C-alpha positions as CSV (number, residue, x, y, z in Angstrom):
1,M,9.1,25.8,34.9
2,V,12.5,26.6,36.4
3,I,15.4,24.9,34.6
4,T,18.8,24.9,36.2
5,V,21.9,25.7,34.2
6,S,24.3,22.9,33.9
7,P,27.7,23.6,35.4
8,I,29.2,21.7,32.5
9,P,29.5,24.0,29.5
10,A,29.0,22.9,25.9
11,V,32.5,22.2,24.8
12,N,34.2,23.2,21.6
13,V,34.0,20.0,19.5
14,A,37.8,20.4,18.9
15,A,38.3,19.6,22.6
16,V,36.6,16.2,22.3
17,P,38.0,13.1,20.5
18,Q,36.4,13.0,17.0
19,R,35.4,9.3,16.7
20,S,32.5,9.3,14.1
21,P,33.2,9.5,10.4
22,L,29.9,11.4,9.9
23,R,29.3,15.1,10.1
24,Y,25.8,14.8,11.6
25,P,23.2,17.6,11.8
26,G,22.4,17.9,15.5
27,G,25.4,15.7,16.5
28,K,26.2,15.4,20.1
29,T,30.0,15.8,20.3
30,W,29.4,18.9,22.5
31,L,27.5,16.8,25.0
32,I,30.3,14.2,25.6
33,P,31.3,15.8,29.0
34,H,27.7,15.3,30.2
35,I,27.7,11.7,28.9
36,R,30.8,10.9,30.8
37,V,29.4,12.3,34.1
38,W,26.1,10.5,33.6
39,L,27.6,7.1,32.8
40,R,30.1,7.3,35.6
41,S,27.2,8.1,38.0
42,L,25.7,4.7,37.2
43,K,26.8,1.3,38.1
44,R,28.9,0.4,35.0
45,P,26.2,-0.4,32.3
46,R,26.5,-3.7,30.6
47,L,24.8,-2.1,27.6
48,L,24.3,1.4,26.3
49,V,21.4,1.7,23.9
50,E,21.2,4.6,21.4
51,P,17.8,4.2,19.6
52,F,18.3,7.2,17.4
53,A,22.0,6.7,16.6
54,G,22.6,9.3,13.8
55,G,26.3,10.1,14.0
56,G,26.8,7.6,16.8
57,I,29.3,9.6,18.8
58,V,27.8,8.6,22.2
59,S,27.9,4.9,21.5
60,L,31.5,5.1,20.2
61,T,32.6,7.2,23.1
62,A,31.0,4.9,25.7
63,V,32.7,1.8,24.3
64,M,36.1,3.4,23.4
65,E,36.4,5.0,26.8
66,N,35.1,1.9,28.6
67,L,32.1,3.6,30.1
68,A,29.9,0.7,29.1
69,D,30.7,-2.9,28.2
70,E,28.8,-2.9,24.9
71,A,26.6,-0.6,22.8
72,L,23.5,-1.1,20.7
73,M,23.1,1.4,17.9
74,V,19.8,1.8,16.2
75,E,19.0,3.9,13.1
76,L,16.0,3.9,10.8
77,D,17.5,6.0,7.9
78,K,18.6,3.5,5.3
79,D,21.6,5.6,4.1
80,V,22.9,6.2,7.6
81,A,22.3,2.6,8.5
82,A,24.3,1.5,5.5
83,L,27.3,3.5,6.7
84,W,27.2,1.9,10.1
85,E,26.8,-1.6,8.7
86,A,29.8,-1.0,6.5
87,A,31.9,0.7,9.2
88,L,31.2,-2.0,11.8
89,N,31.3,-5.1,9.6
90,Y,33.5,-4.1,6.6
91,G,35.8,-1.4,7.9
92,P,38.9,-2.4,5.8
93,E,36.9,-2.5,2.6
94,L,35.3,0.9,3.3
95,A,38.7,2.3,4.1
96,A,40.0,1.0,0.8
97,R,37.2,2.8,-1.1
98,I,38.1,6.0,0.7
99,S,41.7,5.7,-0.1
100,S,41.2,5.0,-3.8
101,F,38.5,7.7,-4.4
102,A,39.5,10.8,-6.3
103,L,37.1,13.4,-5.0
104,T,36.0,16.1,-7.5
105,R,32.6,17.7,-8.0
106,E,32.1,15.5,-11.0
107,S,33.0,12.3,-9.3
108,V,30.7,13.1,-6.3
109,I,27.8,13.9,-8.6
110,E,28.4,10.7,-10.6
111,L,28.5,8.7,-7.3
112,S,25.3,10.3,-6.1
113,C,23.5,9.1,-9.2
114,K,24.6,5.5,-8.9
115,R,22.6,2.8,-7.2
116,P,24.8,1.0,-4.7
117,V,25.3,-2.7,-5.4
118,N,26.2,-3.7,-1.8
119,V,26.4,-2.4,1.7
120,V,30.0,-1.2,1.3
121,E,29.2,0.8,-1.8
122,H,26.0,2.2,0.0
123,G,27.9,3.1,3.1
124,F,30.7,4.8,1.0
125,R,28.1,6.8,-0.9
126,T,26.5,7.9,2.3
127,L,29.9,9.0,3.7
128,V,30.9,10.9,0.6
129,L,27.6,12.8,0.4
130,N,27.7,13.5,4.1
131,R,31.2,15.0,3.8
132,T,30.4,17.1,0.7
133,R,26.9,18.4,1.4
134,R,26.3,21.6,3.3
135,G,26.2,20.9,7.0
136,G,26.4,17.1,6.4
137,V,22.7,17.1,5.5
138,L,21.6,13.9,3.8
139,A,17.9,14.7,3.4
140,Q,16.5,15.0,-0.1
141,G,17.2,18.3,-1.7
142,A,20.4,19.1,0.3
143,S,22.9,21.1,-1.7
144,F,26.6,20.5,-2.1
145,T,29.2,22.6,-0.3
146,R,30.2,25.6,-2.4
147,K,33.0,27.6,-0.7
148,G,33.7,25.4,2.2
149,E,36.6,25.8,4.6
150,N,39.2,28.3,3.3
151,G,37.5,28.3,0.0
152,A,38.4,24.7,-0.6
153,G,34.9,24.0,-2.0
154,I,33.3,20.6,-2.2
155,G,36.3,18.8,-0.8
156,S,36.9,21.0,2.2
157,R,35.5,18.4,4.6
158,W,36.9,15.3,2.9
159,Y,39.9,14.1,4.9
160,P,40.7,10.6,3.7
161,N,43.5,9.8,6.1
162,T,41.5,11.1,9.1
163,L,38.4,9.1,8.1
164,I,40.5,5.9,7.6
165,R,42.0,6.4,11.1
166,R,38.5,6.7,12.6
167,L,37.4,3.6,10.7
168,R,40.3,1.6,12.0
169,A,39.5,2.7,15.6
170,I,35.9,1.6,15.0
171,T,37.0,-1.8,13.7
172,E,38.9,-2.4,16.9
173,V,35.8,-2.0,19.1
174,A,33.3,-3.4,16.5
175,P,32.9,-6.7,18.4
176,R,31.4,-4.7,21.3
177,I,28.9,-2.8,19.2
178,T,25.7,-4.2,17.7
179,F,23.8,-2.3,15.0
180,R,20.2,-2.6,14.0
181,E,18.4,-0.9,11.2
182,T,14.9,-0.4,12.7
183,D,12.5,2.0,14.3
184,G,13.9,3.4,17.5
185,M,10.5,3.8,19.1
186,Q,9.6,0.2,18.4
187,L,12.9,-1.0,19.9
188,L,12.3,1.1,23.0
189,A,8.8,-0.3,23.4
190,S,10.2,-3.8,23.3
191,L,13.2,-3.1,25.5
192,L,11.4,-1.1,28.2
193,G,9.0,-4.1,28.8
194,K,11.9,-6.2,30.2
195,P,14.2,-6.0,33.2
196,H,17.2,-3.8,32.4
197,D,19.0,-2.7,35.5
198,D,22.3,-2.9,33.7
199,V,21.1,-1.0,30.6
200,A,21.5,2.8,30.0
201,L,19.6,4.7,27.3
202,F,20.8,7.7,25.4
203,V,17.7,9.1,23.7
204,D,18.2,11.9,21.2
205,P,15.3,11.9,18.7
206,P,16.3,14.0,15.6
207,Y,12.7,14.8,14.8
208,T,10.4,17.8,14.7
209,G,7.7,18.5,17.3
210,G,5.8,21.3,18.7
211,G,8.8,23.5,19.1
212,G,11.2,20.6,20.0
213,K,13.7,19.5,17.3
214,R,12.4,22.2,15.0
215,A,14.8,21.5,12.2
216,G,13.8,17.9,11.8
217,K,12.0,18.2,8.5
218,R,14.8,20.0,6.8
219,L,17.6,17.8,8.2
220,Y,16.3,14.2,8.4
221,A,14.5,11.8,6.2
222,H,12.5,10.5,9.2
223,N,11.3,13.5,11.2
224,D,8.1,12.7,13.2
225,I,7.6,10.8,16.3
226,D,5.1,10.9,19.2
227,H,7.0,12.8,21.8
228,A,4.4,12.4,24.5
229,R,4.5,8.6,24.0
230,L,8.3,8.6,24.2
231,F,8.2,10.4,27.6
232,S,5.4,8.0,28.9
233,M,7.4,4.9,27.9
234,L,10.4,6.1,29.8
235,A,8.4,7.1,32.8
236,E,6.6,3.8,33.0
237,S,10.0,1.9,33.0
238,N,12.7,2.1,35.6
239,A,15.4,2.7,32.9
240,N,18.3,5.0,33.5
241,F,18.3,7.4,30.6
242,L,19.7,10.7,29.3
243,M,17.6,12.5,26.8
244,T,18.2,15.7,24.9
245,Y,15.7,18.2,23.4
246,D,15.5,21.8,22.2
247,R,13.9,23.9,24.9
248,S,10.2,24.5,24.3
249,L,7.0,24.8,26.3
250,E,5.8,21.4,25.1
251,I,9.0,19.6,26.3
252,E,9.0,21.6,29.6
253,S,5.4,20.4,30.2
254,L,6.4,16.8,29.5
255,I,9.4,17.0,31.8
256,E,7.3,18.5,34.7
257,S,4.3,16.1,34.3
258,H,6.6,13.0,34.4
259,G,8.8,14.3,37.3
260,F,12.0,14.2,35.3
261,H,15.0,16.4,35.9
262,A,16.6,18.8,33.4
263,V,19.4,21.2,33.0
264,Q,20.0,23.7,30.3
265,V,23.1,24.0,28.1
266,V,23.4,26.9,25.7
267,M,24.7,25.8,22.3
268,K,26.1,28.0,19.5
269,S,24.8,27.1,16.1
270,G,26.9,27.1,12.9
271,H,25.4,30.6,12.3
272,H,26.5,31.7,15.8
273,A,22.9,31.8,17.2
274,L,22.6,30.8,20.8
275,L,20.3,27.7,21.2
276,P,19.1,26.4,24.5
277,E,19.3,22.6,24.7
278,L,17.8,20.5,27.6
279,V,19.6,17.5,29.1
280,I,16.9,15.4,30.7
281,T,17.4,12.5,33.2
282,R,15.2,10.5,35.6
283,Y,17.3,11.4,38.6
284,P,19.2,14.6,39.4
285,T,22.6,14.1,37.8
286,F,24.2,17.5,37.3
287,S,24.9,20.0,40.1
288,E,23.0,23.2,40.0
289,A,24.9,26.3,38.7
290,G,22.1,28.8,38.5
291,S,18.6,28.8,37.2
292,L,16.4,30.0,34.3
293,A,12.7,30.5,34.5
């Protein structure tokens, strides 16, 4: 299969507004220029649906930049879900916990061993562990940051003032964002059976497949879905969607068999490896800038 190269490069994340409090493995900050082009190519969506929300950067960007009227964020992972419930519904309380927390290795370990008593405590625990574990990984067995940035150790990614500013910005748009802790595949099955001309879907399953999303088992607590069924559900609907996947023969075959369109963007991993990512849409959205067989 021939995959065209997107004319829009993967941007340095520093060039895109950082809106999410989470450091999320497989996060899509680099994709934001593509998201902007895609959403602007549509009649302004009433609703953007992100069934595998993770770090939530796409929903936050769509609402904060007025590229969609509202957003629906969906996440199955209970720890990530608690963070979004707290951020959207109890932002000031969560910010207060951040402000009062004295972060040390000992205090983080103590927090990690505690059972949260409410959603704010649970969301705060998620945020602290996310910001202090290597790569932001929350999956069981993830290790704490050792050296970190400039040798700052476990607290090298803990920026209280920055996190509080992001939470305040989220609180401002929270009335336009709905969050559900549920299975993204089940939600899609329900949603795609209804008329939705004014709904756009951003679909980024953080799961492992036959070559697609290979790191899923290591990075995510929920790491297995039926990729063929996901493609079929989208094909049988008339939904406008943008979907991302690692490039693999399995995914290329699904794109071709369903008549979807894809462009390739080359990502650089944290270990400086070049990783080809596919940006998949129902209709041609991005101009051709070359091709790869």
